[in-house]
N, C-alpha and C positions, 0 to 999 in steps of 0.2 A: 504494500500500500504506500503510495507516495504522499507527500505533504498536502497536495491539492485534494486528493481523495479523502484524506483524514479530515480536512477542514469541512468538506461537504457533509460528512457524516457526524460532525461534532455534536449534533443535537439528537442523535439516535437514542430512542427510549423516552424522549420527552413527548408528552401528550398535550395537544393544544385543542381547546374548544373554541371554534371560530364562529362568532356571531357577527360577521362583517358583511358589508355590501359595497358595491361600486369600487372605487379605486384605492383609497387610502388604506382601509382595513385589509382587503384581499391582497394587496401588494405586500403588506407587512407579514401576513401569515404565509404567503407564498415563499418569502425568503426563509422563514422557519422550516417550511416543508423541504425546500432545496437543501437545507443544511441537515436534513435527516429527521426532523420532528414528525411525529404522527399527527397530522392536522385533520380534524373532523369539522367540516364546514356545515353549519346548520342553515337550512333554507326553508322558505315558506312552502307549505304543501301544494298550493295551487299552481304557482308560477316559478318557484325557486327564487333565487336572488334576482332583483330587477336588472342587474347587469347582464344576465343571460341573454336578454333580448335587446339591450341598448345597442344600437348600430348594427343589428343583425342584417345580413345581406339576403337572407332567405327565411321566410316565416317558418316557425317551428324548429329552427336550428339554433344552437348556441352561437352567440356572437364571438368573433375572434377576440374581442375585448375581454369577454368573460373567460375564455379559454386561456388567454395569455396570463391573466391574474390569478388563476385558480389551478394551475398545474400541480401535480403531485399531492393533491388533497383527496380525502374521502369526502363524500357528501351524504347528508341525510336530511329528510324533511321532517319538520316538527312544527306543530301549531303552538307558538309561544304564548298564545292567549288562553289555551285550554288548560285545565288542571292537570291532565295527563301529560301534556307537553311540558308544563312547568316542572312537574315531578321528574320527568326524564332529564331535563337540563340539569336539575339539581343533583340527580344521580350521576350524571356524566362529570359534573364539576367536582364531585368527591374524589374522582380518580385522575382528574386532569392536573397538569403542572402549570398550565397557562390558560387564561380565559381572556379572549379579545373581543371587544365590541366597538361598533362605530355608528350606532343608531343616532337619530337626532336628539337634541337636548331633552333630557327628562324621560325619554322613551324606555330606557333600560330600567329605570326606577319604577315606572308604571307597570312594567312587565313582572317586576318582583325579583330582578337580578342585580340589584345595586351592589356595589363593592362590599358593603358590610354584610349583606346576605350571603354572598358567595364565599367570603372569607370566614363566616361563621360555619359554613359547611366544610370548608377546606382551608385552614389557617395558613398552609404553606403555599397556596396558589399565588401565582403572579397574575394580577388583574390589570389589564391594559385597556385604556379607552383612547380612541382616536376621534377627534372632533374637528369638523371643518371650521368651526368658530368657537373661540374660547368662551367659557361661561361668563356672562355679564358683559360681554363686549357689545358695542353698538351693532356690529355685523350679525351677531347672534339674534339680537332683538329684531332686526329687519328680516332675517330669514324666518323667524317664527311668525311674524306678521304676514309675510308673503305666503307661508304654508297655510295659515288660517283663512286667508282671503280667498 
């Protein structure tokens, strides 16, 4: 094994629970997957991650955008709003080393997966949040207003 191969496998044995969508989150977890982590991407049961169909060149086929950012990952569908889905995520979080999410501001808390909740289930977990706008920033306020309107 050469040094390049060793670096790519340096996260072997690490389990990542990936609740991300579009670019920032999936690119982060893709790097972890390329480095050997076992990444399980959680997607919506009806349509999967919205990025699957963003810029798709053919209806019903995954977009290159999605494929590029989600290589080397396992994927599962979970209804995060159902009690069974919430229980499944909490069960997976017990065994995960890393939990990554990039939902809009406040969404992860409303779903019941706030950092304190996940850390109570698994105190050793690394909890990562990627947000397009910092909490309390003027840009965040505008994005919330635009989403509500």
